[in-house]
Backbone bond lengths (Angstrom), bond angles and torsions (degrees), N, CA, C in turn:
res aa  C-N    CA-C-N  psi(-1)  N-CA   C-N-CA  omega(-1)  CA-C   N-CA-C  phi
1 M - - - 1.437 - - 1.514 108.55 -
2 Q 1.297 114.14 134.66 1.457 119.10 -176.44 1.524 109.52 -94.93
3 R 1.315 115.57 132.70 1.464 120.14 177.57 1.515 109.78 -77.20
4 P 1.337 117.27 144.03 1.455 119.20 177.56 1.519 109.81 -65.73
5 R 1.293 114.55 145.34 1.467 119.18 178.95 1.519 109.40 -74.51
6 T 1.278 115.57 137.74 1.462 120.78 176.19 1.511 108.74 -119.46
7 R 1.292 114.32 151.83 1.467 119.04 177.36 1.519 109.14 -99.06
8 S 1.278 115.45 150.35 1.462 118.03 176.37 1.527 107.65 -70.85
9 R 1.312 116.47 154.68 1.464 121.21 178.94 1.520 111.08 -54.39
10 R 1.303 115.81 -36.29 1.454 121.07 -177.54 1.528 111.54 -62.49
11 N 1.301 118.14 -33.74 1.454 121.68 -177.40 1.528 113.86 -98.47
12 M 1.316 117.35 3.23 1.452 119.17 -177.02 1.527 110.71 -76.04
13 R 1.301 114.75 138.62 1.467 121.41 176.23 1.520 107.38 -108.84
14 P 1.304 116.59 151.09 1.463 117.56 178.67 1.522 110.16 -61.90
15 L 1.323 115.90 143.91 1.455 120.46 178.89 1.526 111.68 -69.71
16 V 1.330 116.52 -32.47 1.457 121.70 178.30 1.520 107.36 -104.90
17 P 1.314 118.05 122.46 1.464 118.53 -179.62 1.521 111.21 -65.25
18 E 1.300 115.61 147.61 1.455 121.15 177.89 1.522 108.34 -68.63
19 V 1.340 115.48 129.71 1.454 120.66 -179.10 1.526 108.43 -97.24
20 R 1.296 116.12 128.97 1.456 121.69 178.11 1.514 108.78 -128.34
21 H 1.313 115.12 144.12 1.454 119.62 175.82 1.517 107.61 -66.32
22 P 1.339 118.33 139.78 1.466 119.73 -175.49 1.525 113.78 -62.47
23 I 1.326 117.32 -27.41 1.459 119.38 179.39 1.523 110.47 -89.34
24 G 1.319 116.24 -35.69 1.456 120.36 -178.21 1.514 110.95 88.56
25 T 1.296 115.83 166.91 1.460 122.24 179.36 1.518 108.96 -98.39
26 P 1.337 117.61 131.48 1.465 119.01 178.22 1.528 110.82 -57.33
27 P 1.323 117.31 146.76 1.472 120.42 -179.31 1.529 110.60 -55.40
28 G 1.310 115.70 136.60 1.449 121.48 177.01 1.517 113.82 86.91
29 L 1.343 119.37 -4.25 1.451 121.94 178.47 1.518 110.03 -111.02
30 S 1.313 115.39 145.06 1.456 120.92 177.01 1.518 109.69 -75.05
31 P 1.327 117.59 149.15 1.466 119.59 177.49 1.524 112.84 -79.72
32 N 1.326 118.52 4.10 1.454 121.79 -176.98 1.530 111.75 -78.90
33 T 1.316 116.27 155.61 1.458 123.53 -177.19 1.524 112.75 -57.18
34 G 1.337 118.05 -50.62 1.458 121.59 -176.77 1.525 113.48 -58.44
35 P 1.322 118.01 -52.06 1.464 119.15 179.64 1.530 113.35 -63.37
36 L 1.322 117.19 -37.29 1.470 119.03 178.78 1.522 110.89 -67.03
37 A 1.334 117.34 -41.39 1.468 120.66 177.84 1.515 110.55 -64.08
38 S 1.327 117.68 -41.11 1.460 121.51 178.85 1.526 110.92 -64.44
39 A 1.315 117.09 -42.90 1.466 121.03 178.88 1.525 110.84 -64.86
40 A 1.331 117.39 -41.21 1.467 121.02 178.13 1.521 110.52 -64.40
41 W 1.324 116.84 -38.61 1.465 120.89 177.62 1.529 110.52 -62.42
42 L 1.328 116.45 -45.44 1.472 120.24 177.63 1.533 110.96 -56.15
43 L 1.323 116.15 -48.10 1.464 120.70 -179.83 1.520 111.72 -61.80
44 A 1.338 117.50 -42.48 1.457 121.54 179.93 1.529 111.60 -62.66
45 C 1.321 116.55 -31.78 1.472 121.02 178.67 1.525 112.33 -86.52
46 G 1.328 116.71 -6.83 1.461 120.40 -178.56 1.518 113.02 73.00
47 L 1.327 116.37 28.64 1.467 121.01 -177.89 1.521 110.80 -105.66
48 T 1.320 115.05 148.51 1.457 121.54 176.87 1.521 107.84 -130.79
49 P 1.337 117.14 121.16 1.466 118.64 179.83 1.518 111.51 -72.42
50 G 1.314 115.60 146.66 1.451 120.66 177.09 1.518 112.51 -89.92
51 E 1.337 116.12 -7.87 1.458 121.17 -179.56 1.526 108.53 -141.68
52 P 1.330 117.94 158.86 1.463 119.66 -176.92 1.532 113.84 -69.68
53 R 1.312 117.83 -29.68 1.467 121.16 179.18 1.520 108.27 -108.17
54 W 1.305 116.26 115.90 1.465 121.71 -178.79 1.522 109.13 -137.62
55 Y 1.340 116.44 166.32 1.459 119.56 178.44 1.521 110.61 -147.99
56 V 1.315 114.84 157.79 1.457 123.87 174.26 1.519 106.73 -140.34
57 A 1.318 117.37 134.08 1.465 122.30 172.63 1.525 107.10 -126.76
58 I 1.329 116.13 128.75 1.458 122.35 179.43 1.522 106.81 -121.87
59 V 1.325 116.57 121.61 1.455 121.90 -176.97 1.523 109.20 -113.13
60 L 1.338 115.60 126.45 1.462 122.46 173.58 1.519 108.21 -116.69
61 D 1.319 116.01 121.35 1.461 121.32 176.07 1.518 108.49 -111.80
62 T 1.326 116.72 161.66 1.447 120.51 174.18 1.526 108.14 -77.89
63 A 1.337 116.82 166.37 1.464 120.79 179.60 1.526 109.17 -54.44
64 G 1.312 115.10 131.52 1.453 120.28 -179.36 1.512 113.77 80.89
65 G 1.306 117.30 -0.66 1.467 120.70 179.51 1.514 111.24 -71.96
66 S 1.301 115.61 150.44 1.455 121.21 -179.89 1.521 110.17 -82.38
67 R 1.311 115.56 134.29 1.466 119.63 176.47 1.519 111.80 -90.87
68 G 1.288 115.43 2.07 1.451 119.55 -179.36 1.505 112.17 -88.64
69 E 1.326 115.34 -137.31 1.461 122.22 -179.36 1.523 109.82 -59.60
70 L 1.311 116.77 138.80 1.454 122.54 -177.68 1.515 110.67 -85.70
71 D 1.333 116.35 120.52 1.455 122.76 173.83 1.521 106.27 -98.14
72 T 1.325 117.66 97.63 1.458 121.00 -174.04 1.523 113.05 -64.67
73 A 1.322 118.45 -18.06 1.460 121.14 179.18 1.528 111.48 -78.87
74 A 1.336 118.03 -22.43 1.461 120.14 -173.84 1.529 114.16 -126.84
75 A 1.301 118.53 -21.73 1.466 121.28 -171.43 1.522 112.54 -81.25
76 T 1.325 114.25 155.46 1.463 122.09 167.85 1.521 105.20 -122.92
77 R 1.329 115.63 118.68 1.462 119.79 -174.35 1.520 109.65 -151.87
78 F 1.338 114.43 147.30 1.456 121.79 168.99 1.516 106.03 -121.74
79 Q 1.302 116.98 126.71 1.458 121.56 179.64 1.520 109.14 -127.59
80 L 1.308 114.94 124.70 1.464 122.20 177.02 1.518 107.99 -106.64
81 E 1.315 116.54 129.74 1.457 121.75 178.00 1.518 108.86 -122.98
82 I 1.317 115.88 129.98 1.458 121.34 -179.94 1.530 107.23 -126.50
83 F 1.303 115.18 127.22 1.465 122.14 178.80 1.524 108.03 -123.83
84 A 1.305 117.07 166.12 1.459 121.06 178.18 1.527 110.91 -58.91
85 E 1.327 117.87 -33.63 1.460 120.89 -173.86 1.530 115.01 -105.71
86 E 1.329 118.68 -5.34 1.457 121.59 -179.75 1.514 110.31 -168.35
87 W 1.326 116.29 173.14 1.454 121.72 171.72 1.510 108.27 -146.42
88 G 1.314 116.23 164.31 1.454 119.33 179.60 1.516 110.95 -172.10
89 F 1.335 114.50 175.66 1.457 118.97 179.13 1.522 109.71 -144.84
90 M 1.332 113.92 156.37 1.448 122.14 177.55 1.521 107.01 -129.14
91 F 1.323 116.41 131.74 1.457 121.79 175.19 1.516 107.62 -124.35
92 C 1.320 115.28 126.21 1.457 122.03 -178.84 1.521 107.69 -124.35
93 H 1.339 116.96 128.86 1.463 121.05 178.82 1.524 109.41 -164.54
94 A 1.326 115.68 140.82 1.467 122.90 175.21 1.534 112.44 53.42
95 G 1.310 116.74 40.69 1.459 120.85 177.45 1.513 115.14 74.99
96 Q 1.333 116.46 8.00 1.460 120.27 178.88 1.524 109.32 -120.64
97 M 1.333 115.98 156.23 1.454 120.01 -177.30 1.529 110.23 -142.36
98 S 1.320 113.95 142.07 1.468 121.64 169.78 1.512 107.48 -125.11
99 W 1.313 115.91 133.65 1.463 120.86 178.06 1.522 106.23 -133.09
100 I 1.327 115.48 113.62 1.452 122.48 -177.40 1.525 109.31 -116.70
101 R 1.314 116.30 135.02 1.459 121.51 175.92 1.527 109.14 -121.74
102 V 1.338 115.55 151.60 1.466 120.53 179.98 1.527 108.53 -127.39
103 T 1.323 115.21 113.89 1.468 121.47 173.21 1.525 105.05 -113.19
104 D 1.320 117.67 -95.74 1.468 120.97 171.29 1.529 110.06 -75.24
105 I 1.342 115.31 -42.57 1.455 122.84 178.80 1.526 107.92 -139.93
106 P 1.331 118.79 161.54 1.470 119.73 174.89 1.529 109.62 -67.35
107 F 1.338 116.35 142.39 1.457 120.72 175.69 1.518 109.52 -149.64
108 V 1.325 115.91 158.52 1.457 122.26 -179.79 1.518 108.86 -78.79
109 H 1.319 115.22 128.98 1.457 121.58 176.33 1.531 106.70 -106.66
110 G 1.299 116.51 90.83 1.464 120.49 179.91 1.509 112.98 97.17
111 K 1.349 117.57 -73.04 1.456 119.82 -178.03 1.515 111.64 -152.55
112 D 1.318 114.71 159.99 1.467 121.82 179.67 1.530 108.78 -141.11
113 D 1.322 115.15 64.36 1.460 120.77 -177.69 1.526 112.75 -62.70
114 H 1.325 117.86 -29.09 1.462 122.25 -177.51 1.536 112.46 -91.09
115 G 1.327 118.02 -0.76 1.462 121.65 177.93 1.519 113.47 64.37
116 L 1.312 117.62 44.96 1.466 121.48 -175.20 1.525 114.51 -93.46
117 L 1.313 118.07 -11.50 1.465 119.60 -176.67 1.527 111.47 -54.84
118 G 1.317 117.41 -47.29 1.451 121.19 -178.77 1.519 114.30 -73.49
119 H 1.320 116.74 -5.74 1.466 121.83 -179.43 1.531 111.61 -113.82
120 T 1.323 116.71 15.28 1.458 121.00 -178.79 1.527 109.63 -69.43
121 P 1.339 116.52 117.31 1.467 119.48 -179.63 1.523 110.26 -85.86
122 P 1.328 117.84 171.08 1.465 119.24 168.09 1.535 108.05 -62.15
123 L 1.296 116.27 153.49 1.464 121.15 -178.58 1.532 111.66 -53.14
124 G 1.304 117.47 -40.62 1.464 120.82 -179.03 1.513 113.93 -65.23
125 D 1.345 118.00 -15.89 1.466 122.32 179.72 1.525 112.77 -108.85
126 I 1.315 117.75 20.51 1.468 121.01 -175.75 1.526 111.81 -62.16
127 A 1.332 118.25 -28.90 1.471 121.34 179.46 1.522 111.05 -60.69
128 T 1.320 117.22 -34.59 1.473 120.99 178.79 1.521 110.28 -63.61
129 L 1.325 117.75 -42.34 1.457 121.29 177.72 1.522 110.27 -63.71
130 I 1.320 117.69 -42.90 1.469 120.60 -179.43 1.525 110.19 -61.46
131 R 1.320 117.89 -45.81 1.476 120.75 179.19 1.528 110.88 -64.47
132 T 1.319 117.83 -37.75 1.468 121.16 177.42 1.519 110.76 -63.23
133 L 1.329 117.49 -43.52 1.469 121.12 178.42 1.524 110.74 -62.93
134 E 1.334 117.00 -40.81 1.470 120.43 178.71 1.531 110.11 -61.27
135 E 1.321 117.71 -45.38 1.469 121.29 179.60 1.526 111.90 -66.22
136 R 1.320 116.22 -47.36 1.470 121.26 -176.18 1.520 112.26 -62.16
137 H 1.338 116.82 -37.57 1.463 120.88 -175.00 1.530 113.14 -105.23
138 D 1.328 116.88 5.41 1.462 122.19 180.00 1.539 111.51 52.71
139 I 1.315 114.52 52.46 1.461 121.92 179.14 1.530 108.56 -128.00
140 A 1.308 115.72 166.48 1.465 120.49 175.47 1.525 108.29 -139.01
141 F 1.321 115.22 118.85 1.458 119.29 175.94 1.517 109.07 -81.09
142 G 1.323 116.25 140.81 1.454 120.04 173.85 1.519 108.89 -66.72
143 R 1.297 115.62 149.64 1.472 119.25 -179.52 1.531 110.98 -104.33
144 D 1.340 114.97 30.58 1.454 121.34 171.93 1.521 106.41 -114.57
145 P 1.337 117.16 82.20 1.461 120.47 -171.00 1.524 113.34 -71.30
146 L 1.297 113.93 149.55 1.460 121.10 168.55 1.519 105.68 -89.02
147 V 1.327 117.67 124.79 1.462 122.14 -177.21 1.522 109.67 -118.69
148 R 1.320 114.30 129.89 1.474 121.15 171.70 1.522 106.41 -125.08
149 T 1.319 116.22 133.94 1.458 119.11 -178.45 1.519 111.32 -156.67
150 S 1.322 114.65 157.91 1.459 120.61 173.08 1.529 110.88 -95.02
151 L 1.338 117.14 -4.14 1.470 121.61 179.77 1.532 108.23 -80.42
152 L 1.292 116.34 111.25 1.463 121.19 -174.47 1.525 111.86 -61.59
153 G 1.352 115.09 128.04 1.449 121.41 175.96 1.522 114.97 71.67
154 A 1.327 118.36 15.13 1.463 120.84 -174.37 1.531 113.63 -99.92
155 E 1.320 118.96 -3.58 1.463 121.50 -174.22 1.530 112.69 -55.67
156 A 1.333 117.22 -46.17 1.470 120.77 -177.33 1.530 111.31 -64.60
157 V 1.323 117.88 -41.32 1.467 121.72 179.59 1.528 109.69 -64.12
158 I 1.323 116.47 -43.82 1.464 121.06 -179.21 1.524 110.52 -66.60
159 A 1.337 117.38 -43.11 1.462 121.04 178.47 1.534 110.58 -61.70
160 D 1.329 117.51 -41.27 1.471 120.49 177.19 1.523 110.53 -61.32
161 W 1.334 117.50 -42.50 1.454 121.41 177.73 1.522 110.68 -60.39
162 A 1.341 116.58 -44.85 1.469 121.58 -177.39 1.530 111.86 -69.51
163 R 1.308 118.88 -28.18 1.471 120.68 178.89 1.523 112.22 -66.48
164 R 1.316 116.85 -18.73 1.475 120.53 179.50 1.516 112.83 -80.02
165 F 1.343 117.93 -1.35 1.461 120.68 177.47 1.502 106.27 -62.52
């Protein structure tokens, strides 16, 4: 009886070939969805971070809405947060809240009372979600966003981008 041939560990190749994206990930960027979307957003806005970890928060309230502390029982707000490593949004209305984050994939951060997880668009299409929420709930967000960011001097550029929602 003949023994099956075995290969030495040194010559063994993986049984499953390594899968690589045909374009590849630019040096210094993660291959995950959230970081790539955040990097693409930065480029589309013409912004360059001065540090590897940065953030942007864009808050849209309805007319007469408070820009201060969020009262989830009474407020109507859409908040978009973009970080170097992920992005996400929070929608609060009628005492309910949905908070979705996107790293590798979209996931619920805390709760999803409005059922938005399955409707999470790519970051570049977030305006479509905002308009859909306005129509569905018969609300109108002001287009004078509150912007907080660690990107020096970028507030005006970000606010201009958000006004196009």
